[in-house]
C-alpha positions as a Markdown table, in Angstrom:
| # | Residue | x | y | z |
|---|---|---|---|---|
| 1 | Met | 0.1 | 0.1 | -0.1 |
| 2 | Ile | 2.9 | 2.3 | 0.8 |
| 3 | Glu | 4.8 | 1.7 | -2.2 |
| 4 | Arg | 1.6 | 2.5 | -4.8 |
| 5 | Ala | 0.7 | 5.7 | -2.3 |
| 6 | Arg | 4.4 | 6.8 | -3.7 |
| 7 | Asp | 3.2 | 6.0 | -7.1 |
| 8 | Leu | 0.8 | 8.6 | -6.7 |
| 9 | Ala | 3.2 | 11.4 | -5.4 |
| 10 | Ala | 2.8 | 13.4 | -8.4 |
| 11 | Gln | -0.9 | 13.5 | -8.2 |
| 12 | Leu | -1.6 | 14.3 | -5.2 |
| 13 | Ser | 0.2 | 17.1 | -5.2 |
| 14 | Thr | -1.6 | 17.9 | -8.0 |
| 15 | Trp | -4.9 | 17.8 | -6.7 |
| 16 | Arg | -3.9 | 19.5 | -3.2 |
| 17 | Arg | -2.2 | 22.4 | -5.0 |
| 18 | Glu | -5.5 | 23.3 | -7.7 |
| 19 | Ile | -7.4 | 22.9 | -4.1 |
| 20 | His | -5.1 | 25.2 | -2.6 |
| 21 | Met | -5.1 | 27.3 | -5.4 |
| 22 | Phe | -8.8 | 28.1 | -5.2 |
| 23 | Pro | -9.8 | 27.9 | -1.7 |
| 24 | Glu | -13.3 | 28.0 | -0.7 |
| 25 | Leu | -14.7 | 29.3 | 2.8 |
| 26 | Gly | -17.2 | 26.9 | 5.1 |
| 27 | Phe | -20.1 | 25.9 | 3.0 |
| 28 | Gln | -19.5 | 27.4 | 0.2 |
| 29 | Glu | -17.5 | 24.6 | -1.2 |
| 30 | Thr | -18.5 | 23.8 | -4.3 |
| 31 | Arg | -15.6 | 23.7 | -6.9 |
| 32 | Thr | -13.7 | 21.2 | -4.5 |
| 33 | Ala | -16.4 | 19.5 | -4.1 |
| 34 | Ala | -16.8 | 18.6 | -8.1 |
| 35 | Leu | -13.1 | 18.0 | -8.6 |
| 36 | Val | -14.0 | 15.5 | -5.5 |
| 37 | Ala | -17.0 | 13.8 | -7.0 |
| 38 | Gly | -15.1 | 14.1 | -10.7 |
| 39 | Val | -12.4 | 11.5 | -8.8 |
| 40 | Leu | -15.0 | 9.5 | -7.1 |
| 41 | Asp | -16.9 | 8.9 | -10.0 |
| 42 | Ser | -13.9 | 8.2 | -12.5 |
| 43 | Leu | -12.8 | 5.8 | -9.5 |
| 44 | Gly | -16.2 | 4.1 | -9.8 |
| 45 | Tyr | -17.5 | 4.9 | -6.3 |
| 46 | Arg | -21.0 | 5.7 | -5.6 |
| 47 | Thr | -21.1 | 9.1 | -4.9 |
| 48 | Arg | -23.3 | 11.7 | -3.0 |
| 49 | Thr | -23.3 | 15.5 | -3.7 |
| 50 | Gly | -24.8 | 18.3 | -1.6 |
| 51 | Val | -24.8 | 16.3 | 1.2 |
| 52 | Gly | -24.9 | 18.6 | 4.4 |
| 53 | Arg | -25.0 | 21.1 | 1.8 |
| 54 | Thr | -21.8 | 21.2 | 0.0 |
| 55 | Gly | -20.1 | 17.6 | 1.3 |
| 56 | Val | -19.8 | 14.8 | -1.0 |
| 57 | Val | -20.2 | 11.2 | 0.3 |
| 58 | Gly | -18.5 | 8.4 | -1.8 |
| 59 | Glu | -18.8 | 4.5 | -1.1 |
| 60 | Arg | -17.1 | 1.6 | -2.5 |
| 61 | Gly | -17.9 | -2.6 | -1.9 |
| 62 | Ala | -20.9 | -3.9 | 0.2 |
| 63 | Gly | -22.1 | -4.8 | 3.3 |
| 64 | Arg | -20.9 | -4.5 | 6.9 |
| 65 | Pro | -19.3 | -3.6 | 8.4 |
| 66 | Val | -19.0 | 0.5 | 7.3 |
| 67 | Val | -16.1 | 2.0 | 8.2 |
| 68 | Ala | -16.1 | 5.6 | 6.9 |
| 69 | Val | -12.8 | 7.9 | 6.5 |
| 70 | Arg | -13.3 | 11.9 | 6.8 |
| 71 | Ala | -11.9 | 14.6 | 5.4 |
| 72 | Asp | -12.1 | 18.4 | 5.5 |
| 73 | Met | -12.3 | 20.4 | 2.4 |
| 74 | Asp | -12.9 | 24.4 | 3.8 |
| 75 | Ala | -10.7 | 27.4 | 3.6 |
| 76 | Leu | -9.8 | 29.6 | 6.3 |
| 77 | Pro | -10.7 | 33.9 | 5.9 |
| 78 | Val | -6.7 | 34.8 | 5.6 |
| 79 | Lys | -4.6 | 36.8 | 2.9 |
| 80 | Glu | -2.2 | 34.4 | 2.4 |
| 81 | Glu | 1.8 | 35.2 | 2.2 |
| 82 | Ser | 3.5 | 32.3 | 1.8 |
| 83 | Gly | 5.0 | 33.3 | -1.7 |
| 84 | Ala | 4.3 | 30.0 | -3.0 |
| 85 | Pro | 3.8 | 29.2 | -6.6 |
| 86 | Tyr | 0.3 | 27.6 | -5.8 |
| 87 | Ala | -0.7 | 30.6 | -3.3 |
| 88 | Ser | -4.5 | 31.3 | -2.9 |
| 89 | Gln | -6.2 | 33.3 | -6.1 |
| 90 | Thr | -9.0 | 33.9 | -4.0 |
| 91 | Pro | -8.7 | 37.7 | -2.2 |
| 92 | Gly | -8.6 | 37.1 | 1.4 |
| 93 | Val | -9.2 | 33.4 | 1.3 |
| 94 | Met | -6.5 | 30.8 | 2.1 |
| 95 | His | -5.9 | 27.1 | 3.4 |
| 96 | Ala | -4.0 | 28.2 | 6.0 |
| 97 | Cys | -5.0 | 25.1 | 8.5 |
| 98 | Gly | -4.4 | 22.0 | 5.4 |
| 99 | His | -7.9 | 20.8 | 4.6 |
| 100 | Asp | -6.5 | 20.9 | 0.9 |
| 101 | Ala | -3.7 | 18.7 | 1.6 |
| 102 | His | -6.4 | 16.4 | 3.6 |
| 103 | Thr | -8.8 | 16.2 | 0.8 |
| 104 | Ala | -6.1 | 15.1 | -1.5 |
| 105 | Met | -5.1 | 12.5 | 0.8 |
| 106 | Ala | -8.1 | 11.1 | 1.2 |
| 107 | Leu | -8.6 | 11.0 | -2.9 |
| 108 | Gly | -5.6 | 9.2 | -2.1 |
| 109 | Ala | -6.9 | 6.8 | 0.5 |
| 110 | Ala | -9.7 | 6.5 | -2.7 |
| 111 | Thr | -7.8 | 5.4 | -5.2 |
| 112 | Leu | -5.7 | 3.0 | -3.1 |
| 113 | Leu | -9.1 | 1.7 | -2.1 |
| 114 | Ala | -10.5 | 0.9 | -5.6 |
| 115 | Gly | -7.9 | -1.0 | -6.2 |
| 116 | Val | -8.4 | -3.9 | -3.6 |
| 117 | Ser | -11.2 | -6.2 | -2.7 |
| 118 | Leu | -13.1 | -5.0 | 0.3 |
| 119 | Pro | -14.9 | -7.5 | 3.3 |
| 120 | Gly | -16.9 | -4.5 | 3.7 |
| 121 | Thr | -18.0 | -0.8 | 2.8 |
| 122 | Val | -15.5 | 2.2 | 3.0 |
| 123 | Arg | -17.4 | 5.3 | 2.7 |
| 124 | Leu | -15.4 | 8.8 | 2.3 |
| 125 | Leu | -16.7 | 11.8 | 3.9 |
| 126 | Phe | -15.4 | 14.6 | 2.4 |
| 127 | Gln | -17.2 | 17.2 | 5.1 |
| 128 | Pro | -17.3 | 20.7 | 4.4 |
| 129 | Ala | -17.0 | 23.2 | 7.2 |
| 130 | Glu | -14.7 | 22.2 | 9.7 |
| 131 | Glu | -14.1 | 25.9 | 10.7 |
| 132 | Met | -17.3 | 27.5 | 10.8 |
| 133 | Glu | -20.4 | 27.2 | 11.7 |
| 134 | Asp | -24.2 | 28.2 | 9.3 |
| 135 | Asp | -26.9 | 30.5 | 11.0 |
| 136 | Glu | -28.6 | 28.2 | 13.0 |
| 137 | Gly | -24.8 | 27.2 | 14.4 |
| 138 | Leu | -24.0 | 24.2 | 12.7 |
| 139 | Gly | -21.3 | 22.6 | 11.6 |
| 140 | Gly | -20.2 | 21.0 | 9.0 |
| 141 | Ala | -19.9 | 17.4 | 10.7 |
| 142 | Gln | -23.4 | 18.1 | 11.9 |
| 143 | Arg | -25.0 | 18.4 | 8.3 |
| 144 | Leu | -23.2 | 15.6 | 7.7 |
| 145 | Val | -24.9 | 13.5 | 10.3 |
| 146 | Gln | -27.9 | 15.1 | 9.5 |
| 147 | Asp | -28.2 | 14.0 | 6.0 |
| 148 | Gly | -27.3 | 10.6 | 6.6 |
| 149 | Ala | -23.4 | 10.1 | 6.1 |
| 150 | Met | -22.8 | 8.7 | 9.5 |
| 151 | Asp | -26.5 | 5.8 | 8.8 |
| 152 | Gly | -24.7 | 2.8 | 9.7 |
| 153 | Val | -21.0 | 3.4 | 9.9 |
| 154 | Glu | -19.3 | 1.3 | 12.9 |
| 155 | Ala | -15.6 | 3.3 | 12.7 |
| 156 | Val | -14.6 | 6.0 | 11.5 |
| 157 | Leu | -10.7 | 7.6 | 10.5 |
| 158 | Ala | -9.6 | 11.3 | 9.6 |
| 159 | Leu | -5.7 | 12.4 | 9.7 |
| 160 | His | -4.7 | 16.5 | 10.5 |
| 161 | Val | -1.4 | 17.8 | 9.7 |
| 162 | His | 1.1 | 18.7 | 12.0 |
| 163 | Gly | 3.8 | 21.4 | 11.0 |
| 164 | Gly | 5.6 | 20.7 | 14.7 |
| 165 | Leu | 6.5 | 16.8 | 13.0 |
| 166 | Pro | 8.8 | 16.2 | 10.5 |
| 167 | Val | 7.6 | 14.1 | 7.8 |
| 168 | Gly | 7.5 | 10.0 | 8.3 |
| 169 | Gln | 6.4 | 11.1 | 11.7 |
| 170 | Ile | 2.6 | 10.5 | 13.8 |
| 171 | Ser | 1.0 | 11.4 | 16.4 |
| 172 | Val | -1.8 | 9.5 | 18.1 |
| 173 | Asp | -3.1 | 8.6 | 21.1 |
| 174 | Pro | -6.3 | 6.5 | 23.2 |
| 175 | Gly | -8.9 | 8.9 | 24.9 |
| 176 | Pro | -9.3 | 12.8 | 24.4 |
| 177 | Val | -7.0 | 14.4 | 22.0 |
| 178 | Ser | -8.6 | 18.0 | 21.6 |
| 179 | Ala | -10.8 | 20.1 | 23.4 |
| 180 | Gly | -14.3 | 20.4 | 23.2 |
| 181 | Val | -15.0 | 24.9 | 22.1 |
| 182 | Asp | -17.4 | 27.2 | 22.8 |
| 183 | Ser | -17.7 | 30.3 | 21.6 |
| 184 | Phe | -19.6 | 33.3 | 23.6 |
| 185 | Trp | -20.7 | 37.2 | 23.4 |
| 186 | Ala | -21.4 | 39.3 | 25.9 |
| 187 | Thr | -22.5 | 43.0 | 26.2 |
| 188 | Ile | -21.9 | 45.3 | 29.2 |
| 189 | Thr | -24.1 | 48.6 | 29.6 |
| 190 | Gly | -23.7 | 51.6 | 31.2 |
| 191 | Arg | -25.0 | 54.9 | 30.5 |
| 192 | Gly | -22.9 | 57.2 | 28.2 |
| 193 | Gly | -22.1 | 60.6 | 28.2 |
| 194 | His | -19.9 | 63.4 | 27.9 |
| 195 | Gly | -16.0 | 62.7 | 28.1 |
| 196 | Ala | -15.0 | 65.7 | 30.2 |
| 197 | Tyr | -18.0 | 64.7 | 32.9 |
| 198 | Pro | -18.1 | 60.9 | 33.7 |
| 199 | His | -18.9 | 61.1 | 37.1 |
| 200 | Lys | -22.9 | 62.0 | 34.8 |
| 201 | Gly | -22.6 | 58.7 | 33.5 |
| 202 | Leu | -22.3 | 55.0 | 33.7 |
| 203 | Asp | -18.5 | 54.7 | 32.3 |
| 204 | Pro | -19.1 | 50.6 | 30.7 |
| 205 | Ile | -15.0 | 50.7 | 29.3 |
| 206 | His | -14.0 | 51.4 | 32.6 |
| 207 | Thr | -16.5 | 48.3 | 34.1 |
| 208 | Ala | -15.4 | 46.2 | 31.5 |
| 209 | Ala | -12.0 | 45.9 | 33.3 |
| 210 | His | -13.1 | 44.8 | 35.9 |
| 211 | Val | -14.7 | 42.1 | 34.0 |
| 212 | Leu | -12.1 | 41.2 | 31.6 |
| 213 | Leu | -9.9 | 40.9 | 35.2 |
| 214 | Ala | -12.3 | 38.5 | 36.2 |
| 215 | Leu | -12.7 | 36.4 | 33.4 |
| 216 | His | -9.8 | 36.0 | 33.0 |
| 217 | Gly | -9.1 | 34.8 | 36.5 |
| 218 | Ile | -11.7 | 32.1 | 35.7 |
| 219 | Val | -9.5 | 29.3 | 34.7 |
| 220 | Ser | -6.1 | 30.8 | 37.0 |
| 221 | Arg | -8.3 | 30.8 | 39.9 |
| 222 | Arg | -11.4 | 28.5 | 39.7 |
| 223 | Val | -10.2 | 25.4 | 37.8 |
| 224 | Asp | -7.6 | 22.6 | 38.8 |
| 225 | Pro | -4.7 | 23.1 | 37.2 |
| 226 | Leu | -4.6 | 19.8 | 36.7 |
| 227 | Ala | -7.8 | 20.1 | 34.6 |
| 228 | Pro | -7.0 | 21.5 | 30.8 |
| 229 | Ala | -9.0 | 24.7 | 30.0 |
| 230 | Val | -8.4 | 27.8 | 28.1 |
| 231 | Leu | -11.0 | 31.3 | 28.3 |
| 232 | Thr | -9.8 | 33.8 | 25.8 |
| 233 | Val | -11.6 | 36.7 | 24.7 |
| 234 | Gly | -10.8 | 37.7 | 21.3 |
| 235 | Ser | -12.3 | 41.0 | 20.7 |
| 236 | Ile | -13.3 | 43.8 | 22.5 |
| 237 | His | -15.2 | 47.0 | 21.4 |
| 238 | Gly | -16.9 | 50.0 | 22.9 |
| 239 | Gly | -16.8 | 53.6 | 22.2 |
| 240 | Gln | -16.0 | 55.3 | 18.9 |
| 241 | Ala | -15.1 | 59.1 | 20.1 |
| 242 | Asn | -11.8 | 59.8 | 22.1 |
| 243 | Asn | -14.2 | 62.3 | 24.5 |
| 244 | Val | -17.5 | 59.9 | 24.3 |
| 245 | Ile | -18.4 | 57.5 | 27.1 |
| 246 | Pro | -19.9 | 55.3 | 25.2 |
| 247 | Asp | -23.4 | 53.2 | 26.5 |
| 248 | Lys | -21.8 | 49.7 | 26.0 |
| 249 | Val | -19.2 | 47.6 | 25.6 |
| 250 | Glu | -19.3 | 44.6 | 23.4 |
| 251 | Ile | -16.5 | 41.1 | 23.8 |
| 252 | Ala | -16.6 | 37.8 | 22.6 |
| 253 | Gly | -14.6 | 35.1 | 23.0 |
| 254 | Thr | -14.1 | 31.2 | 23.2 |
| 255 | Ile | -14.0 | 28.4 | 25.9 |
| 256 | Arg | -12.1 | 25.5 | 25.7 |
| 257 | Tyr | -12.0 | 22.4 | 27.5 |
| 258 | Ala | -11.3 | 18.3 | 28.1 |
| 259 | Lys | -13.9 | 17.3 | 30.8 |
| 260 | Pro | -18.1 | 18.1 | 30.5 |
| 261 | Glu | -17.5 | 19.3 | 34.4 |
| 262 | Val | -15.0 | 21.9 | 33.2 |
| 263 | Gln | -17.2 | 22.9 | 30.9 |
| 264 | Ala | -20.3 | 24.1 | 33.6 |
| 265 | Leu | -18.1 | 25.7 | 35.5 |
| 266 | Ile | -16.9 | 28.2 | 33.6 |
| 267 | His | -20.0 | 29.0 | 32.0 |
| 268 | Glu | -21.0 | 29.3 | 35.7 |
| 269 | Glu | -18.2 | 31.9 | 36.7 |
| 270 | Met | -18.6 | 33.6 | 33.5 |
| 271 | Glu | -21.6 | 35.0 | 34.9 |
| 272 | Arg | -20.3 | 35.8 | 38.4 |
| 273 | Ala | -17.8 | 37.7 | 36.6 |
| 274 | Leu | -20.0 | 39.5 | 34.9 |
| 275 | Ser | -22.4 | 40.2 | 37.8 |
| 276 | Ile | -20.0 | 42.9 | 38.5 |
| 277 | Ala | -21.1 | 45.2 | 36.1 |
| 278 | Arg | -24.1 | 44.9 | 37.8 |
| 279 | Thr | -22.2 | 45.4 | 41.3 |
| 280 | Leu | -20.6 | 48.5 | 39.6 |
| 281 | Gly | -24.3 | 50.0 | 38.6 |
| 282 | Gly | -24.7 | 49.0 | 35.2 |
| 283 | Asn | -25.7 | 45.7 | 33.5 |
| 284 | Tyr | -24.9 | 43.1 | 31.3 |
| 285 | Ser | -25.8 | 39.7 | 28.8 |
| 286 | Leu | -24.0 | 36.5 | 28.0 |
| 287 | Arg | -24.9 | 34.5 | 24.7 |
| 288 | Ile | -22.7 | 31.1 | 25.1 |
| 289 | Arg | -22.6 | 28.8 | 22.3 |
| 290 | Arg | -22.1 | 25.0 | 22.9 |
| 291 | Gly | -19.9 | 23.6 | 19.5 |
| 292 | Ser | -18.2 | 20.4 | 19.4 |
| 293 | Pro | -17.1 | 18.3 | 22.2 |
| 294 | Pro | -13.6 | 17.1 | 22.9 |
| 295 | Val | -12.4 | 14.4 | 19.9 |
| 296 | Val | -12.2 | 11.2 | 21.5 |
| 297 | Asn | -10.2 | 8.6 | 20.1 |
| 298 | Asp | -11.1 | 4.7 | 20.5 |
| 299 | Gly | -8.2 | 3.5 | 21.6 |
| 300 | Val | -8.8 | 0.5 | 19.5 |
| 301 | Val | -8.8 | 2.3 | 16.2 |
| 302 | Ala | -5.9 | 4.4 | 17.5 |
| 303 | Ala | -3.7 | 1.4 | 18.2 |
| 304 | Leu | -4.5 | 0.3 | 15.3 |
| 305 | Val | -3.3 | 3.5 | 13.5 |
| 306 | Glu | -0.3 | 3.0 | 15.9 |
| 307 | Gln | 0.0 | -0.3 | 13.9 |
| 308 | Val | 0.2 | 0.3 | 10.8 |
| 309 | Ala | 1.9 | 3.6 | 11.4 |
| 310 | Thr | 5.0 | 1.3 | 12.4 |
| 311 | Ala | 5.1 | -1.5 | 9.9 |
| 312 | Phe | 5.3 | 1.7 | 7.3 |
| 313 | Leu | 7.3 | 4.5 | 8.2 |
| 314 | Gly | 9.3 | 2.2 | 11.4 |
| 315 | Pro | 9.9 | 1.8 | 14.9 |
| 316 | Gly | 9.9 | 5.3 | 16.9 |
| 317 | Ser | 7.8 | 7.0 | 13.7 |
| 318 | Val | 5.1 | 7.1 | 16.4 |
| 319 | Arg | 4.5 | 9.6 | 18.8 |
| 320 | His | 2.2 | 10.2 | 22.0 |
| 321 | Gly | 1.4 | 13.2 | 24.2 |
| 322 | Glu | 0.8 | 15.9 | 21.1 |
| 323 | Lys | -2.7 | 16.7 | 22.2 |
| 324 | Gly | -3.5 | 20.3 | 22.4 |
| 325 | Met | -6.5 | 22.7 | 23.3 |
| 326 | Gly | -7.5 | 23.0 | 19.3 |
| 327 | Ala | -11.0 | 21.8 | 18.1 |
| 328 | Glu | -11.7 | 19.7 | 15.8 |
| 329 | Asp | -15.4 | 18.7 | 15.1 |
| 330 | Phe | -14.5 | 15.7 | 14.2 |
| 331 | Ala | -15.6 | 14.4 | 17.7 |
| 332 | Val | -19.1 | 14.7 | 16.1 |
| 333 | Leu | -18.6 | 12.0 | 14.1 |
| 334 | Ala | -16.6 | 9.7 | 16.3 |
| 335 | Ala | -19.2 | 10.3 | 19.3 |
| 336 | Leu | -21.6 | 8.5 | 17.1 |
| 337 | Ala | -18.4 | 4.8 | 16.1 |
| 338 | Pro | -15.8 | 4.4 | 17.3 |
| 339 | Gly | -12.5 | 6.6 | 15.7 |
| 340 | Ala | -9.3 | 7.8 | 15.4 |
| 341 | Leu | -8.1 | 11.3 | 14.7 |
| 342 | Phe | -3.7 | 11.1 | 13.9 |
| 343 | Arg | -1.8 | 13.9 | 13.3 |
| 344 | Leu | 0.7 | 13.6 | 10.1 |
| 345 | Gly | 3.6 | 15.4 | 10.1 |
| 346 | Cys | 4.5 | 17.6 | 7.7 |
| 347 | Arg | 7.3 | 20.3 | 8.8 |
| 348 | Ile | 9.3 | 21.7 | 5.9 |
| 349 | Asp | 12.9 | 20.8 | 7.0 |
| 350 | Gly | 13.8 | 23.8 | 9.4 |
| 351 | Asp | 11.0 | 25.3 | 9.3 |
| 352 | Glu | 8.1 | 24.5 | 11.2 |
| 353 | Arg | 5.1 | 26.7 | 10.5 |
| 354 | Ser | 2.2 | 26.6 | 12.3 |
| 355 | Ile | -1.7 | 26.6 | 11.0 |
| 356 | His | -4.2 | 29.4 | 10.8 |
| 357 | Asn | -1.1 | 31.9 | 10.1 |
| 358 | Pro | -0.6 | 33.2 | 6.8 |
| 359 | Asn | 2.9 | 32.1 | 5.6 |
| 360 | Phe | 1.2 | 28.6 | 6.8 |
| 361 | Asp | 2.5 | 25.3 | 4.1 |
| 362 | Leu | 3.7 | 21.9 | 4.2 |
| 363 | Asp | 6.3 | 19.2 | 3.1 |
| 364 | Glu | 4.0 | 17.6 | 0.0 |
| 365 | Ala | 6.6 | 14.8 | 1.4 |
| 366 | Cys | 3.5 | 13.8 | 4.2 |
| 367 | Leu | 0.6 | 13.2 | 1.1 |
| 368 | Pro | 1.1 | 9.8 | -0.2 |
| 369 | Leu | 2.0 | 9.0 | 3.5 |
| 370 | Gly | -1.3 | 10.3 | 4.4 |
| 371 | Ala | -3.4 | 8.4 | 1.9 |
| 372 | Ala | -1.3 | 5.3 | 2.6 |
| 373 | Leu | -1.7 | 5.5 | 6.7 |
| 374 | Leu | -5.8 | 6.1 | 6.0 |
| 375 | Ala | -6.3 | 3.3 | 3.2 |
| 376 | Glu | -4.2 | 0.8 | 5.0 |
| 377 | Thr | -6.1 | 1.5 | 8.6 |
| 378 | Ala | -9.8 | 1.7 | 6.6 |
| 379 | Leu | -9.0 | -1.7 | 5.2 |
| 380 | Arg | -7.9 | -3.8 | 8.0 |
| 381 | Leu | -11.2 | -2.6 | 10.1 |
| 382 | Leu | -13.0 | -3.7 | 7.3 |
| 383 | Gly | -10.8 | -7.3 | 8.2 |
| 384 | Gln | -11.4 | -7.0 | 11.3 |
| 385 | Gly | -15.0 | -6.4 | 11.7 |
| 386 | Glu | -15.6 | -9.1 | 8.7 |
| 387 | Ala | -13.4 | -11.5 | 11.8 |
| 388 | Arg | -15.5 | -10.2 | 14.7 |
| 389 | Ala | -18.7 | -11.1 | 12.4 |
| 390 | Ala | -17.4 | -14.6 | 11.5 |
| 391 | Met | -17.0 | -15.1 | 15.4 |
| 392 | Arg | -20.4 | -14.4 | 15.5 |
| 393 | Val | -21.9 | -16.2 | 13.8 |
| 394 | Asp | -19.6 | -19.4 | 14.8 |
| 395 | Lys | -20.2 | -18.9 | 18.8 |
| 396 | Asp | -24.5 | -18.3 | 17.6 |
| 397 | Ser | -24.2 | -22.2 | 15.9 |
| 398 | Gln | -22.3 | -23.5 | 18.8 |
| 399 | Leu | -25.3 | -22.2 | 21.1 |
């Protein structure tokens, strides 16, 4: 499988660069979806388009088990500054998180799996909008689920490129491997007036300063130091003129957590912190939108990924403990079937580039490795499913 994948290296780069040059934001991935559907059709997959609004699902094989491989397709609202010859041609939009590579590798896996006999069904999920939610607060994974993409799935796989690891290494662990994420918006209200007469108004900027201190103290002083948690205020807006006290200050930010009880505690403490506005004579409103839960890797699936990676890449190729507080809506899929998300090394020699950065790029030597790992792990999961089914039949006959 790994040698066949290396033979696809040029094609994988071609797919990745075409997608990279024409990035599309979440729920707008029409060009990318058309490319994906065309490749799947040419490989003989049963293809559905418009799944989860702009997603594509390709299926091959028959019967159980059903193993899914997921790749996200959307880009970010970032102006590219990488200087690559295949840089984005869409102003203000860039594949700064590697989803172009994810899509290309999943197409590579589809190509590899099209050439073998499958003891079951493989389902390729090309997902829209991993980076955003629609006007109803739903992301691409949730929309895929609504459209039946996970129906009957018994195991699910995904990968994410990792600029901190060299090509030829992966990171995979059982249990929680990324954070759950919530978003929040708050408004602190006061009473506006002339900047020269602050005593006649109620300054919401002064109030917001106290609120911000309290918010930033939640994780350091209210959450167990051994429990991963983040609360970041990423946006604050108040006032327009230098000599006018505004009526309100608006803030927005993100919450990250690994355990549901920590999530609940942060929500409670945020209400307490914002209530300072009322203590100082003003008022507040708070809206929290729950996002994806933490990604929790199934131990059996994660162990199989490690086994395949060791066979393909050699001893020492698998790293552990590369967890973080980033969020991934693959969690929605992994909550419905045993699954694993692994991180694939893509570091350019001597030049680590972080995702969500205008300079992000990757070493395309990682592409065949990712395609082979996805294909081989899916194939072995199908084989395991067949073996388990045979064991059940044999046990039933004995009874």
